[in-house]
C-alpha positions as CSV (number, residue, x, y, z in Angstrom):
1,X,6.0,-4.3,-5.1
2,X,2.6,-3.7,-3.4
3,X,1.8,-0.5,-5.1
4,X,2.9,-1.7,-8.3
5,X,0.7,-4.7,-8.1
6,X,-2.2,-2.7,-7.3
7,X,-1.8,-0.1,-10.0
8,X,-1.4,-2.7,-12.8
9,X,-4.1,-5.1,-11.6
10,X,-6.7,-2.9,-11.2
11,X,-6.0,-1.4,-14.7
12,X,-7.0,-5.1,-15.9
13,X,-10.6,-4.1,-14.9
14,X,-10.7,-1.7,-17.8
15,X,-9.0,-4.1,-20.2
16,X,-10.3,-7.4,-19.6
17,X,-12.9,-7.2,-16.9
18,X,-11.6,-10.2,-15.1
19,X,-13.6,-12.1,-12.2
20,X,-12.3,-12.0,-8.8
21,X,-13.4,-13.8,-5.6
22,X,-15.5,-12.0,-2.9
23,X,-13.6,-9.8,-0.4
24,X,-12.8,-12.2,3.1
25,X,-14.4,-11.2,6.3
26,X,-12.4,-8.9,8.2
27,X,-10.2,-10.3,11.1
28,X,-11.2,-10.3,14.8
29,X,-10.1,-7.3,17.0
30,X,-7.2,-8.1,19.4
31,X,-8.3,-9.6,22.3
32,X,-6.4,-7.7,25.1
33,X,-5.8,-4.1,26.2
34,X,-2.0,-5.0,25.4
35,X,-2.8,-6.2,22.1
36,X,-4.9,-3.1,21.3
37,X,-2.1,-0.9,22.1
38,X,0.2,-2.7,20.1
39,X,-2.3,-2.6,17.2
40,X,-2.6,0.8,17.3
41,X,1.2,1.6,17.4
42,X,1.4,-0.7,14.3
43,X,-1.2,1.6,12.4
44,X,1.1,4.5,13.2
45,X,3.8,2.5,12.0
46,X,2.1,1.5,8.7
47,X,0.9,5.1,8.1
48,X,4.5,6.2,8.4
49,X,5.7,3.4,6.1
50,X,3.1,3.7,3.4
51,X,2.3,7.2,3.4
52,X,4.5,9.6,5.7
53,X,7.7,8.1,3.9
54,X,6.6,9.1,0.7
55,X,6.5,5.9,-0.6
56,X,3.0,5.8,-2.0
57,X,3.3,9.0,-3.8
58,X,6.5,7.9,-5.3
59,X,5.0,4.6,-6.5
60,X,1.9,6.2,-7.6
61,X,3.6,8.7,-9.6
62,X,5.7,6.1,-11.2
63,X,2.8,3.5,-12.2
64,X,-0.2,5.6,-12.7
65,X,0.6,6.6,-16.3
66,X,0.6,3.0,-17.1
67,X,-2.9,2.5,-15.5
68,X,-4.1,5.6,-17.1
69,X,-3.2,4.5,-20.6
70,X,-4.7,1.2,-20.1
71,X,-8.0,2.7,-19.5
72,X,-7.8,5.5,-22.2
73,X,-7.1,3.1,-24.9
74,X,-9.7,0.6,-23.8
75,X,-12.9,0.1,-26.1
76,X,-14.8,1.7,-23.1
77,X,-13.4,4.7,-23.5
78,X,-12.7,4.9,-27.2
79,X,-16.4,4.5,-28.2
80,X,-17.8,6.5,-25.3
81,X,-18.9,10.4,-25.8
82,X,-17.2,13.4,-24.4
83,X,-19.1,13.0,-21.4
84,X,-18.2,9.4,-20.5
85,X,-14.5,10.1,-21.2
86,X,-14.7,12.9,-18.9
87,X,-16.1,10.6,-16.3
88,X,-13.6,8.0,-16.7
89,X,-10.6,10.6,-16.6
90,X,-12.3,11.7,-13.2
91,X,-12.1,8.0,-12.1
92,X,-8.6,7.8,-13.1
93,X,-7.7,11.0,-11.1
94,X,-9.7,9.4,-7.9
95,X,-8.1,6.0,-8.2
96,X,-5.1,7.0,-5.9
97,X,-7.4,8.1,-3.1
98,X,-9.5,4.8,-3.6
99,X,-6.3,2.8,-3.2
100,X,-5.2,4.7,-0.3
101,X,-8.5,4.3,1.5
102,X,-8.0,0.5,0.9
103,X,-4.6,0.4,2.1
104,X,-5.4,2.3,5.1
105,X,-8.3,-0.3,5.9
106,X,-6.3,-3.1,5.2
107,X,-3.2,-1.8,7.4
108,X,-5.9,-1.9,10.2
109,X,-6.6,-5.4,9.9
110,X,-2.9,-6.3,9.5
111,X,-2.3,-4.4,12.8
112,X,-4.9,-6.5,14.6
113,X,-3.5,-9.9,13.0
114,X,-0.2,-9.6,14.0
115,X,-0.7,-7.6,17.4
116,X,-0.5,-10.6,19.6
117,X,2.8,-11.9,18.0
118,X,4.5,-8.1,18.1
119,X,3.5,-7.7,21.6
120,X,5.8,-10.4,22.5
121,X,8.8,-8.7,20.8
122,X,8.6,-5.2,21.2
123,X,6.7,-2.4,23.1
124,X,4.4,0.2,21.6
125,X,6.5,2.8,22.5
126,X,9.4,1.4,20.5
127,X,7.0,0.8,17.3
128,X,6.0,4.6,17.5
129,X,9.5,5.4,17.6
130,X,10.4,3.3,14.7
131,X,7.3,5.2,12.9
132,X,9.1,8.6,14.0
133,X,12.3,7.5,12.3
134,X,10.5,6.9,9.1
135,X,9.2,10.4,9.0
136,X,12.5,11.8,9.6
137,X,14.1,14.3,7.0
138,X,17.1,11.8,6.8
139,X,14.9,8.9,5.7
140,X,12.9,11.0,3.3
141,X,16.0,12.1,1.5
142,X,17.6,9.1,0.9
143,X,15.0,6.2,1.4
144,X,12.4,7.9,-0.7
145,X,15.0,8.6,-3.3
146,X,15.7,4.9,-3.3
147,X,12.2,3.8,-3.7
148,X,11.7,5.8,-6.7
149,X,14.9,4.2,-8.3
150,X,13.4,0.8,-7.2
151,X,10.3,1.5,-9.1
152,X,12.2,2.5,-12.3
153,X,14.1,-0.7,-11.9
154,X,10.9,-2.9,-11.6
155,X,11.6,-4.3,-8.0
156,X,15.4,-3.8,-7.6
157,X,16.1,-4.1,-3.9
158,X,17.2,-0.9,-2.2
159,X,20.4,-2.8,-1.0
160,X,21.5,-2.8,-4.6
161,X,20.8,0.6,-5.4
162,X,23.9,2.2,-3.7
163,X,22.5,4.6,-1.2
164,X,25.1,6.8,-0.1
165,X,25.3,9.2,3.2
166,X,27.6,12.2,3.8
167,X,29.8,12.0,7.0
168,X,27.3,14.2,8.8
169,X,24.2,11.9,7.9
170,X,26.3,8.9,8.9
171,X,26.8,10.6,12.2
172,X,22.9,11.3,12.5
173,X,22.2,7.6,11.5
174,X,24.9,6.5,14.4
175,X,23.0,8.7,16.6
176,X,19.7,6.9,15.9
177,X,21.1,3.7,17.3
178,X,20.5,4.9,21.0
179,X,16.8,5.5,20.1
180,X,14.3,2.8,21.6
181,X,13.3,1.7,17.9
182,X,17.1,0.8,17.0
183,X,17.5,-0.8,20.2
184,X,14.3,-3.0,19.5
185,X,15.5,-3.8,16.0
186,X,18.9,-4.8,17.2
187,X,17.2,-7.0,19.8
188,X,14.5,-8.5,17.7
189,X,14.7,-7.2,14.1
190,X,14.7,-10.3,12.1
191,X,12.1,-12.1,13.9
192,X,9.8,-8.7,13.8
193,X,10.4,-7.9,10.1
194,X,9.5,-11.6,9.4
195,X,6.2,-11.1,11.0
196,X,5.4,-7.8,9.4
197,X,6.6,-9.0,5.9
198,X,4.6,-12.3,6.2
199,X,1.4,-10.6,6.9
200,X,2.2,-7.9,4.4
201,X,2.5,-10.4,1.7
202,X,-0.9,-11.9,2.9
203,X,-2.4,-8.5,2.8
204,X,-1.6,-7.6,-0.7
205,X,-4.2,-9.9,-2.5
206,X,-7.0,-8.7,0.0
207,X,-6.1,-5.0,-1.1
208,X,-6.1,-6.0,-4.6
209,X,-9.5,-7.6,-4.5
210,X,-11.3,-4.9,-2.5
211,X,-9.8,-2.1,-4.8
212,X,-10.6,-3.9,-8.1
213,X,-14.2,-4.6,-6.6
214,X,-14.7,-0.9,-5.7
215,X,-13.3,0.3,-9.2
216,X,-15.8,-2.1,-10.8
217,X,-18.5,-0.8,-8.7
218,X,-17.9,2.7,-9.7
219,X,-17.3,2.0,-13.3
220,X,-20.7,0.0,-13.3
221,X,-22.2,3.0,-12.0
222,X,-20.8,5.3,-14.5
223,X,-21.7,3.2,-17.4
224,X,-25.1,2.1,-16.3
225,X,-26.8,-0.3,-18.7
226,X,-23.7,-0.3,-20.6
227,X,-21.6,-2.2,-17.7
228,X,-20.2,-5.2,-19.1
229,X,-21.4,-8.6,-17.7
230,X,-17.9,-9.4,-16.6
231,X,-17.8,-6.4,-14.7
232,X,-21.2,-7.1,-13.4
233,X,-20.1,-10.7,-12.4
234,X,-17.0,-9.1,-10.4
235,X,-19.5,-7.3,-8.2
236,X,-21.4,-10.4,-7.7
237,X,-18.1,-12.3,-6.7
238,X,-19.0,-15.2,-9.1
């Protein structure tokens, strides 16, 4: 799971200060008006998927305590004075916002990367309707709860979590089958989701690298001359 990978991996900056590769160059923008419109709709879809659905907040709430513990039990934290510990506590508090910024930036890159292929499958209007479905109270009540259970089970799939609906909710889901997004998913769902999933898998290391480097930079700024050499190497990309 992307959020779990990010939260746990950025914590390693404070535990072991590993070295990571330089951030890759951002992809080129879509080359046509049609692709740009599709990319814009994809950005809305990613916003709904990651944030409006509550997925990001749910996963952060589950994994942030592990990340915080990694920092507060580190040598850097233990030997620091009250001022340094307060600064590190503030960095912990800012970490979700840092991660959010990097996910949003990568969502823009992902959208541009897959827009040409997605344009051949669905319309921008269908993508935006898909995003609207993810913002629905029905989605929030059940899918967000399933995400929380999936986090607690360390990656168990939603299909295995036994999401149950009342008869009224089932009727609402059935009514959704007439919406443009549902029609598009019935028409091209497996191919569309394969494209989105493949790019998502490719994006996770890019987000991880940028987040780690950004946190390393903030940590080195905080520590000044006490910044460990390994963290300085991270910033140099060596």
